[in-house]
TORZA-296828 format. One record per atom (N, C-alpha, C, O): x, y, z; residue in three letters; residue number from 1. Coordinates in steps of 0.05 Angstrom, whole numbers. Layout:
N
<bapa X="X" Y="Y" Z="Z" res="ALA" n="NUM"/>
...
This chain:
79
<bapa X="447" Y="1850" Z="-1239" res="UNK" n="1"/>
<bapa X="462" Y="1867" Z="-1220" res="UNK" n="1"/>
<bapa X="476" Y="1849" Z="-1199" res="UNK" n="1"/>
<bapa X="463" Y="1831" Z="-1188" res="UNK" n="1"/>
<bapa X="500" Y="1854" Z="-1194" res="UNK" n="2"/>
<bapa X="515" Y="1839" Z="-1173" res="UNK" n="2"/>
<bapa X="515" Y="1856" Z="-1147" res="UNK" n="2"/>
<bapa X="521" Y="1880" Z="-1148" res="UNK" n="2"/>
<bapa X="508" Y="1843" Z="-1126" res="UNK" n="3"/>
<bapa X="507" Y="1857" Z="-1100" res="UNK" n="3"/>
<bapa X="535" Y="1860" Z="-1089" res="UNK" n="3"/>
<bapa X="551" Y="1842" Z="-1090" res="UNK" n="3"/>
<bapa X="540" Y="1883" Z="-1078" res="UNK" n="4"/>
<bapa X="566" Y="1888" Z="-1065" res="UNK" n="4"/>
<bapa X="562" Y="1883" Z="-1035" res="UNK" n="4"/>
<bapa X="546" Y="1896" Z="-1022" res="UNK" n="4"/>
<bapa X="577" Y="1864" Z="-1024" res="UNK" n="5"/>
<bapa X="574" Y="1858" Z="-996" res="UNK" n="5"/>
<bapa X="602" Y="1862" Z="-983" res="UNK" n="5"/>
<bapa X="622" Y="1862" Z="-997" res="UNK" n="5"/>
<bapa X="602" Y="1864" Z="-957" res="UNK" n="6"/>
<bapa X="626" Y="1868" Z="-942" res="UNK" n="6"/>
<bapa X="638" Y="1843" Z="-931" res="UNK" n="6"/>
<bapa X="631" Y="1821" Z="-940" res="UNK" n="6"/>
<bapa X="657" Y="1846" Z="-913" res="UNK" n="7"/>
<bapa X="671" Y="1824" Z="-901" res="UNK" n="7"/>
<bapa X="653" Y="1804" Z="-887" res="UNK" n="7"/>
<bapa X="660" Y="1781" Z="-884" res="UNK" n="7"/>
<bapa X="629" Y="1813" Z="-879" res="UNK" n="8"/>
<bapa X="611" Y="1796" Z="-864" res="UNK" n="8"/>
<bapa X="602" Y="1772" Z="-880" res="UNK" n="8"/>
<bapa X="593" Y="1752" Z="-869" res="UNK" n="8"/>
<bapa X="605" Y="1773" Z="-907" res="UNK" n="9"/>
<bapa X="597" Y="1751" Z="-924" res="UNK" n="9"/>
<bapa X="613" Y="1725" Z="-917" res="UNK" n="9"/>
<bapa X="605" Y="1703" Z="-923" res="UNK" n="9"/>
<bapa X="637" Y="1729" Z="-906" res="UNK" n="10"/>
<bapa X="653" Y="1706" Z="-898" res="UNK" n="10"/>
<bapa X="640" Y="1688" Z="-877" res="UNK" n="10"/>
<bapa X="647" Y="1665" Z="-874" res="UNK" n="10"/>
<bapa X="620" Y="1699" Z="-863" res="UNK" n="11"/>
<bapa X="607" Y="1684" Z="-842" res="UNK" n="11"/>
<bapa X="580" Y="1672" Z="-852" res="UNK" n="11"/>
<bapa X="565" Y="1661" Z="-835" res="UNK" n="11"/>
<bapa X="573" Y="1675" Z="-877" res="UNK" n="12"/>
<bapa X="547" Y="1666" Z="-887" res="UNK" n="12"/>
<bapa X="548" Y="1636" Z="-892" res="UNK" n="12"/>
<bapa X="558" Y="1627" Z="-913" res="UNK" n="12"/>
<bapa X="539" Y="1621" Z="-873" res="UNK" n="13"/>
<bapa X="538" Y="1592" Z="-876" res="UNK" n="13"/>
<bapa X="511" Y="1582" Z="-865" res="UNK" n="13"/>
<bapa X="498" Y="1595" Z="-849" res="UNK" n="13"/>
<bapa X="503" Y="1559" Z="-875" res="UNK" n="14"/>
<bapa X="479" Y="1546" Z="-866" res="UNK" n="14"/>
<bapa X="481" Y="1536" Z="-838" res="UNK" n="14"/>
<bapa X="503" Y="1531" Z="-828" res="UNK" n="14"/>
<bapa X="459" Y="1533" Z="-824" res="UNK" n="15"/>
<bapa X="459" Y="1523" Z="-796" res="UNK" n="15"/>
<bapa X="475" Y="1496" Z="-794" res="UNK" n="15"/>
<bapa X="489" Y="1492" Z="-774" res="UNK" n="15"/>
<bapa X="472" Y="1479" Z="-813" res="UNK" n="16"/>
<bapa X="486" Y="1453" Z="-812" res="UNK" n="16"/>
<bapa X="517" Y="1457" Z="-812" res="UNK" n="16"/>
<bapa X="531" Y="1442" Z="-798" res="UNK" n="16"/>
<bapa X="526" Y="1477" Z="-827" res="UNK" n="17"/>
<bapa X="555" Y="1483" Z="-827" res="UNK" n="17"/>
<bapa X="564" Y="1492" Z="-799" res="UNK" n="17"/>
<bapa X="584" Y="1482" Z="-789" res="UNK" n="17"/>
<bapa X="549" Y="1510" Z="-787" res="UNK" n="18"/>
<bapa X="556" Y="1520" Z="-760" res="UNK" n="18"/>
<bapa X="555" Y="1497" Z="-740" res="UNK" n="18"/>
<bapa X="573" Y="1494" Z="-723" res="UNK" n="18"/>
<bapa X="534" Y="1480" Z="-741" res="UNK" n="19"/>
<bapa X="532" Y="1458" Z="-722" res="UNK" n="19"/>
<bapa X="557" Y="1440" Z="-724" res="UNK" n="19"/>
<bapa X="569" Y="1433" Z="-704" res="UNK" n="19"/>
<bapa X="564" Y="1433" Z="-749" res="UNK" n="20"/>
<bapa X="587" Y="1415" Z="-753" res="UNK" n="20"/>
<bapa X="613" Y="1427" Z="-743" res="UNK" n="20"/>
<bapa X="629" Y="1413" Z="-730" res="UNK" n="20"/>
<bapa X="617" Y="1453" Z="-747" res="UNK" n="21"/>
<bapa X="642" Y="1466" Z="-738" res="UNK" n="21"/>
<bapa X="643" Y="1469" Z="-708" res="UNK" n="21"/>
<bapa X="664" Y="1467" Z="-695" res="UNK" n="21"/>
<bapa X="620" Y="1474" Z="-695" res="UNK" n="22"/>
<bapa X="619" Y="1474" Z="-666" res="UNK" n="22"/>
<bapa X="626" Y="1446" Z="-655" res="UNK" n="22"/>
<bapa X="641" Y="1443" Z="-636" res="UNK" n="22"/>
<bapa X="615" Y="1426" Z="-668" res="UNK" n="23"/>
<bapa X="620" Y="1398" Z="-659" res="UNK" n="23"/>
<bapa X="650" Y="1391" Z="-662" res="UNK" n="23"/>
<bapa X="661" Y="1378" Z="-644" res="UNK" n="23"/>
<bapa X="662" Y="1400" Z="-683" res="UNK" n="24"/>
<bapa X="690" Y="1394" Z="-688" res="UNK" n="24"/>
<bapa X="709" Y="1406" Z="-667" res="UNK" n="24"/>
<bapa X="731" Y="1396" Z="-664" res="UNK" n="24"/>
<bapa X="700" Y="1427" Z="-653" res="UNK" n="25"/>
<bapa X="718" Y="1438" Z="-633" res="UNK" n="25"/>
<bapa X="723" Y="1419" Z="-610" res="UNK" n="25"/>
<bapa X="744" Y="1421" Z="-597" res="UNK" n="25"/>
<bapa X="704" Y="1401" Z="-605" res="UNK" n="26"/>
<bapa X="706" Y="1383" Z="-582" res="UNK" n="26"/>
<bapa X="701" Y="1397" Z="-555" res="UNK" n="26"/>
<bapa X="703" Y="1385" Z="-534" res="UNK" n="26"/>
<bapa X="694" Y="1422" Z="-556" res="UNK" n="27"/>
<bapa X="689" Y="1438" Z="-532" res="UNK" n="27"/>
<bapa X="661" Y="1437" Z="-522" res="UNK" n="27"/>
<bapa X="655" Y="1445" Z="-500" res="UNK" n="27"/>
<bapa X="642" Y="1428" Z="-540" res="UNK" n="28"/>
<bapa X="614" Y="1428" Z="-533" res="UNK" n="28"/>
<bapa X="600" Y="1402" Z="-541" res="UNK" n="28"/>
<bapa X="611" Y="1387" Z="-557" res="UNK" n="28"/>
<bapa X="577" Y="1397" Z="-529" res="UNK" n="29"/>
<bapa X="560" Y="1375" Z="-536" res="UNK" n="29"/>
<bapa X="532" Y="1385" Z="-542" res="UNK" n="29"/>
<bapa X="526" Y="1408" Z="-537" res="UNK" n="29"/>
<bapa X="515" Y="1367" Z="-551" res="UNK" n="30"/>
<bapa X="487" Y="1374" Z="-555" res="UNK" n="30"/>
<bapa X="483" Y="1399" Z="-572" res="UNK" n="30"/>
<bapa X="468" Y="1417" Z="-564" res="UNK" n="30"/>
<bapa X="497" Y="1400" Z="-594" res="UNK" n="31"/>
<bapa X="496" Y="1424" Z="-611" res="UNK" n="31"/>
<bapa X="470" Y="1424" Z="-627" res="UNK" n="31"/>
<bapa X="462" Y="1403" Z="-639" res="UNK" n="31"/>
<bapa X="457" Y="1446" Z="-627" res="UNK" n="32"/>
<bapa X="433" Y="1450" Z="-642" res="UNK" n="32"/>
<bapa X="436" Y="1475" Z="-659" res="UNK" n="32"/>
<bapa X="446" Y="1495" Z="-650" res="UNK" n="32"/>
<bapa X="427" Y="1474" Z="-684" res="UNK" n="33"/>
<bapa X="429" Y="1497" Z="-702" res="UNK" n="33"/>
<bapa X="404" Y="1497" Z="-720" res="UNK" n="33"/>
<bapa X="396" Y="1477" Z="-731" res="UNK" n="33"/>
<bapa X="394" Y="1521" Z="-724" res="UNK" n="34"/>
<bapa X="371" Y="1525" Z="-742" res="UNK" n="34"/>
<bapa X="370" Y="1553" Z="-752" res="UNK" n="34"/>
<bapa X="384" Y="1571" Z="-741" res="UNK" n="34"/>
<bapa X="355" Y="1558" Z="-773" res="UNK" n="35"/>
<bapa X="351" Y="1585" Z="-784" res="UNK" n="35"/>
<bapa X="331" Y="1599" Z="-766" res="UNK" n="35"/>
<bapa X="310" Y="1589" Z="-760" res="UNK" n="35"/>
<bapa X="337" Y="1624" Z="-759" res="UNK" n="36"/>
<bapa X="319" Y="1640" Z="-743" res="UNK" n="36"/>
<bapa X="295" Y="1647" Z="-760" res="UNK" n="36"/>
<bapa X="298" Y="1656" Z="-783" res="UNK" n="36"/>
<bapa X="271" Y="1642" Z="-750" res="UNK" n="37"/>
<bapa X="246" Y="1648" Z="-765" res="UNK" n="37"/>
<bapa X="245" Y="1678" Z="-772" res="UNK" n="37"/>
<bapa X="249" Y="1695" Z="-755" res="UNK" n="37"/>
<bapa X="239" Y="1684" Z="-797" res="UNK" n="38"/>
<bapa X="235" Y="1711" Z="-806" res="UNK" n="38"/>
<bapa X="260" Y="1728" Z="-807" res="UNK" n="38"/>
<bapa X="259" Y="1753" Z="-810" res="UNK" n="38"/>
<bapa X="283" Y="1716" Z="-805" res="UNK" n="39"/>
<bapa X="308" Y="1732" Z="-803" res="UNK" n="39"/>
<bapa X="315" Y="1746" Z="-829" res="UNK" n="39"/>
<bapa X="326" Y="1768" Z="-828" res="UNK" n="39"/>
<bapa X="308" Y="1735" Z="-852" res="UNK" n="40"/>
<bapa X="313" Y="1749" Z="-877" res="UNK" n="40"/>
<bapa X="297" Y="1775" Z="-878" res="UNK" n="40"/>
<bapa X="307" Y="1796" Z="-886" res="UNK" n="40"/>
<bapa X="272" Y="1774" Z="-869" res="UNK" n="41"/>
<bapa X="255" Y="1798" Z="-869" res="UNK" n="41"/>
<bapa X="266" Y="1819" Z="-849" res="UNK" n="41"/>
<bapa X="264" Y="1843" Z="-854" res="UNK" n="41"/>
<bapa X="276" Y="1809" Z="-826" res="UNK" n="42"/>
<bapa X="288" Y="1828" Z="-807" res="UNK" n="42"/>
<bapa X="313" Y="1841" Z="-819" res="UNK" n="42"/>
<bapa X="317" Y="1865" Z="-816" res="UNK" n="42"/>
<bapa X="328" Y="1826" Z="-834" res="UNK" n="43"/>
<bapa X="352" Y="1837" Z="-847" res="UNK" n="43"/>
<bapa X="344" Y="1857" Z="-868" res="UNK" n="43"/>
<bapa X="357" Y="1878" Z="-870" res="UNK" n="43"/>
<bapa X="323" Y="1852" Z="-883" res="UNK" n="44"/>
<bapa X="313" Y="1871" Z="-903" res="UNK" n="44"/>
<bapa X="306" Y="1898" Z="-889" res="UNK" n="44"/>
<bapa X="313" Y="1919" Z="-899" res="UNK" n="44"/>
<bapa X="291" Y="1896" Z="-867" res="UNK" n="45"/>
<bapa X="284" Y="1921" Z="-852" res="UNK" n="45"/>
<bapa X="309" Y="1936" Z="-843" res="UNK" n="45"/>
<bapa X="310" Y="1960" Z="-844" res="UNK" n="45"/>
<bapa X="329" Y="1921" Z="-833" res="UNK" n="46"/>
<bapa X="354" Y="1933" Z="-824" res="UNK" n="46"/>
<bapa X="368" Y="1948" Z="-847" res="UNK" n="46"/>
<bapa X="377" Y="1971" Z="-843" res="UNK" n="46"/>
<bapa X="370" Y="1936" Z="-870" res="UNK" n="47"/>
<bapa X="383" Y="1949" Z="-893" res="UNK" n="47"/>
<bapa X="367" Y="1973" Z="-902" res="UNK" n="47"/>
<bapa X="379" Y="1994" Z="-909" res="UNK" n="47"/>
<bapa X="341" Y="1971" Z="-902" res="UNK" n="48"/>
<bapa X="325" Y="1995" Z="-911" res="UNK" n="48"/>
<bapa X="330" Y="2019" Z="-893" res="UNK" n="48"/>
<bapa X="332" Y="2041" Z="-903" res="UNK" n="48"/>
<bapa X="332" Y="2014" Z="-867" res="UNK" n="49"/>
<bapa X="337" Y="2036" Z="-848" res="UNK" n="49"/>
<bapa X="366" Y="2046" Z="-851" res="UNK" n="49"/>
<bapa X="371" Y="2071" Z="-851" res="UNK" n="49"/>
<bapa X="385" Y="2028" Z="-853" res="UNK" n="50"/>
<bapa X="413" Y="2036" Z="-852" res="UNK" n="50"/>
<bapa X="425" Y="2045" Z="-879" res="UNK" n="50"/>
<bapa X="441" Y="2063" Z="-880" res="UNK" n="50"/>
<bapa X="416" Y="2032" Z="-901" res="UNK" n="51"/>
<bapa X="428" Y="2038" Z="-927" res="UNK" n="51"/>
<bapa X="408" Y="2049" Z="-947" res="UNK" n="51"/>
<bapa X="416" Y="2061" Z="-967" res="UNK" n="51"/>
<bapa X="383" Y="2045" Z="-943" res="UNK" n="52"/>
<bapa X="362" Y="2056" Z="-961" res="UNK" n="52"/>
<bapa X="354" Y="2036" Z="-982" res="UNK" n="52"/>
<bapa X="365" Y="2015" Z="-985" res="UNK" n="52"/>
<bapa X="333" Y="2044" Z="-997" res="UNK" n="53"/>
<bapa X="321" Y="2026" Z="-1017" res="UNK" n="53"/>
<bapa X="338" Y="2020" Z="-1041" res="UNK" n="53"/>
<bapa X="332" Y="2002" Z="-1057" res="UNK" n="53"/>
<bapa X="359" Y="2035" Z="-1045" res="UNK" n="54"/>
<bapa X="377" Y="2030" Z="-1069" res="UNK" n="54"/>
<bapa X="400" Y="2012" Z="-1062" res="UNK" n="54"/>
<bapa X="418" Y="2008" Z="-1079" res="UNK" n="54"/>
<bapa X="402" Y="2001" Z="-1039" res="UNK" n="55"/>
<bapa X="424" Y="1985" Z="-1030" res="UNK" n="55"/>
<bapa X="426" Y="1959" Z="-1047" res="UNK" n="55"/>
<bapa X="406" Y="1945" Z="-1051" res="UNK" n="55"/>
<bapa X="450" Y="1953" Z="-1057" res="UNK" n="56"/>
<bapa X="454" Y="1927" Z="-1071" res="UNK" n="56"/>
<bapa X="449" Y="1903" Z="-1053" res="UNK" n="56"/>
<bapa X="441" Y="1882" Z="-1063" res="UNK" n="56"/>
<bapa X="454" Y="1906" Z="-1027" res="UNK" n="57"/>
<bapa X="448" Y="1884" Z="-1009" res="UNK" n="57"/>
<bapa X="418" Y="1879" Z="-1008" res="UNK" n="57"/>
<bapa X="410" Y="1855" Z="-1007" res="UNK" n="57"/>
<bapa X="402" Y="1899" Z="-1009" res="UNK" n="58"/>
<bapa X="373" Y="1896" Z="-1009" res="UNK" n="58"/>
<bapa X="364" Y="1881" Z="-1034" res="UNK" n="58"/>
<bapa X="347" Y="1864" Z="-1032" res="UNK" n="58"/>
<bapa X="376" Y="1888" Z="-1056" res="UNK" n="59"/>
<bapa X="370" Y="1874" Z="-1081" res="UNK" n="59"/>
<bapa X="376" Y="1844" Z="-1078" res="UNK" n="59"/>
<bapa X="360" Y="1827" Z="-1086" res="UNK" n="59"/>
<bapa X="399" Y="1838" Z="-1067" res="UNK" n="60"/>
<bapa X="407" Y="1810" Z="-1063" res="UNK" n="60"/>
<bapa X="387" Y="1795" Z="-1044" res="UNK" n="60"/>
<bapa X="378" Y="1774" Z="-1050" res="UNK" n="60"/>
<bapa X="381" Y="1808" Z="-1021" res="UNK" n="61"/>
<bapa X="363" Y="1795" Z="-1002" res="UNK" n="61"/>
<bapa X="336" Y="1790" Z="-1014" res="UNK" n="61"/>
<bapa X="324" Y="1769" Z="-1009" res="UNK" n="61"/>
<bapa X="325" Y="1809" Z="-1029" res="UNK" n="62"/>
<bapa X="299" Y="1805" Z="-1041" res="UNK" n="62"/>
<bapa X="299" Y="1784" Z="-1063" res="UNK" n="62"/>
<bapa X="278" Y="1773" Z="-1069" res="UNK" n="62"/>
<bapa X="322" Y="1778" Z="-1075" res="UNK" n="63"/>
<bapa X="323" Y="1758" Z="-1096" res="UNK" n="63"/>
<bapa X="324" Y="1730" Z="-1085" res="UNK" n="63"/>
<bapa X="321" Y="1710" Z="-1099" res="UNK" n="63"/>
<bapa X="329" Y="1727" Z="-1059" res="UNK" n="64"/>
<bapa X="331" Y="1701" Z="-1046" res="UNK" n="64"/>
<bapa X="306" Y="1696" Z="-1029" res="UNK" n="64"/>
<bapa X="293" Y="1714" Z="-1020" res="UNK" n="64"/>
<bapa X="300" Y="1670" Z="-1026" res="UNK" n="65"/>
<bapa X="278" Y="1663" Z="-1010" res="UNK" n="65"/>
<bapa X="285" Y="1663" Z="-980" res="UNK" n="65"/>
<bapa X="308" Y="1663" Z="-973" res="UNK" n="65"/>
<bapa X="264" Y="1662" Z="-963" res="UNK" n="66"/>
<bapa X="269" Y="1662" Z="-934" res="UNK" n="66"/>
<bapa X="285" Y="1638" Z="-924" res="UNK" n="66"/>
<bapa X="297" Y="1639" Z="-902" res="UNK" n="66"/>
<bapa X="285" Y="1616" Z="-939" res="UNK" n="67"/>
<bapa X="300" Y="1593" Z="-931" res="UNK" n="67"/>
<bapa X="328" Y="1593" Z="-942" res="UNK" n="67"/>
<bapa X="345" Y="1576" Z="-935" res="UNK" n="67"/>
<bapa X="334" Y="1612" Z="-959" res="UNK" n="68"/>
<bapa X="361" Y="1614" Z="-972" res="UNK" n="68"/>
<bapa X="381" Y="1630" Z="-957" res="UNK" n="68"/>
<bapa X="405" Y="1624" Z="-958" res="UNK" n="68"/>
<bapa X="371" Y="1649" Z="-942" res="UNK" n="69"/>
<bapa X="390" Y="1667" Z="-927" res="UNK" n="69"/>
<bapa X="376" Y="1678" Z="-902" res="UNK" n="69"/>
<bapa X="352" Y="1683" Z="-903" res="UNK" n="69"/>
<bapa X="391" Y="1680" Z="-881" res="UNK" n="70"/>
<bapa X="380" Y="1690" Z="-856" res="UNK" n="70"/>
<bapa X="402" Y="1688" Z="-835" res="UNK" n="70"/>
<bapa X="425" Y="1689" Z="-840" res="UNK" n="70"/>
<bapa X="393" Y="1686" Z="-810" res="UNK" n="71"/>
<bapa X="411" Y="1684" Z="-788" res="UNK" n="71"/>
<bapa X="409" Y="1656" Z="-775" res="UNK" n="71"/>
<bapa X="387" Y="1647" Z="-769" res="UNK" n="71"/>
<bapa X="431" Y="1644" Z="-770" res="UNK" n="72"/>
<bapa X="432" Y="1618" Z="-758" res="UNK" n="72"/>
<bapa X="433" Y="1621" Z="-727" res="UNK" n="72"/>
<bapa X="448" Y="1637" Z="-716" res="UNK" n="72"/>
<bapa X="416" Y="1606" Z="-714" res="UNK" n="73"/>
<bapa X="416" Y="1605" Z="-684" res="UNK" n="73"/>
<bapa X="430" Y="1579" Z="-677" res="UNK" n="73"/>
<bapa X="421" Y="1557" Z="-685" res="UNK" n="73"/>
<bapa X="451" Y="1581" Z="-661" res="UNK" n="74"/>
<bapa X="466" Y="1557" Z="-653" res="UNK" n="74"/>
<bapa X="469" Y="1557" Z="-622" res="UNK" n="74"/>
<bapa X="475" Y="1577" Z="-610" res="UNK" n="74"/>
<bapa X="464" Y="1534" Z="-611" res="UNK" n="75"/>
<bapa X="468" Y="1531" Z="-582" res="UNK" n="75"/>
<bapa X="480" Y="1504" Z="-576" res="UNK" n="75"/>
<bapa X="479" Y="1486" Z="-592" res="UNK" n="75"/>
<bapa X="493" Y="1502" Z="-553" res="UNK" n="76"/>
<bapa X="507" Y="1478" Z="-545" res="UNK" n="76"/>
<bapa X="511" Y="1478" Z="-515" res="UNK" n="76"/>
<bapa X="507" Y="1498" Z="-501" res="UNK" n="76"/>
<bapa X="519" Y="1455" Z="-505" res="UNK" n="77"/>
<bapa X="527" Y="1452" Z="-477" res="UNK" n="77"/>
<bapa X="557" Y="1451" Z="-475" res="UNK" n="77"/>
<bapa X="570" Y="1435" Z="-489" res="UNK" n="77"/>
<bapa X="569" Y="1467" Z="-458" res="UNK" n="78"/>
<bapa X="598" Y="1468" Z="-455" res="UNK" n="78"/>
<bapa X="606" Y="1442" Z="-440" res="UNK" n="78"/>
<bapa X="594" Y="1434" Z="-421" res="UNK" n="78"/>
<bapa X="628" Y="1430" Z="-449" res="UNK" n="79"/>
<bapa X="639" Y="1406" Z="-436" res="UNK" n="79"/>
<bapa X="650" Y="1413" Z="-409" res="UNK" n="79"/>
<bapa X="660" Y="1395" Z="-395" res="UNK" n="79"/>
């Protein structure tokens, strides 16, 4: 089964990708990026409430491990 996802999939990148792109702006220093602990499980709960147990997004999330998908936390110091 292929999961149907929306436009938000365009923002699905690893923390290293976000860190590098923030650095490339030249607007910030001391960039730090990591995966938010437990974020895949938070996302699963969100989909269950909003879309229900038959959601194709839920199928996708459950097929991936917690290190494969989640929310990136990025911080930096403004120049």
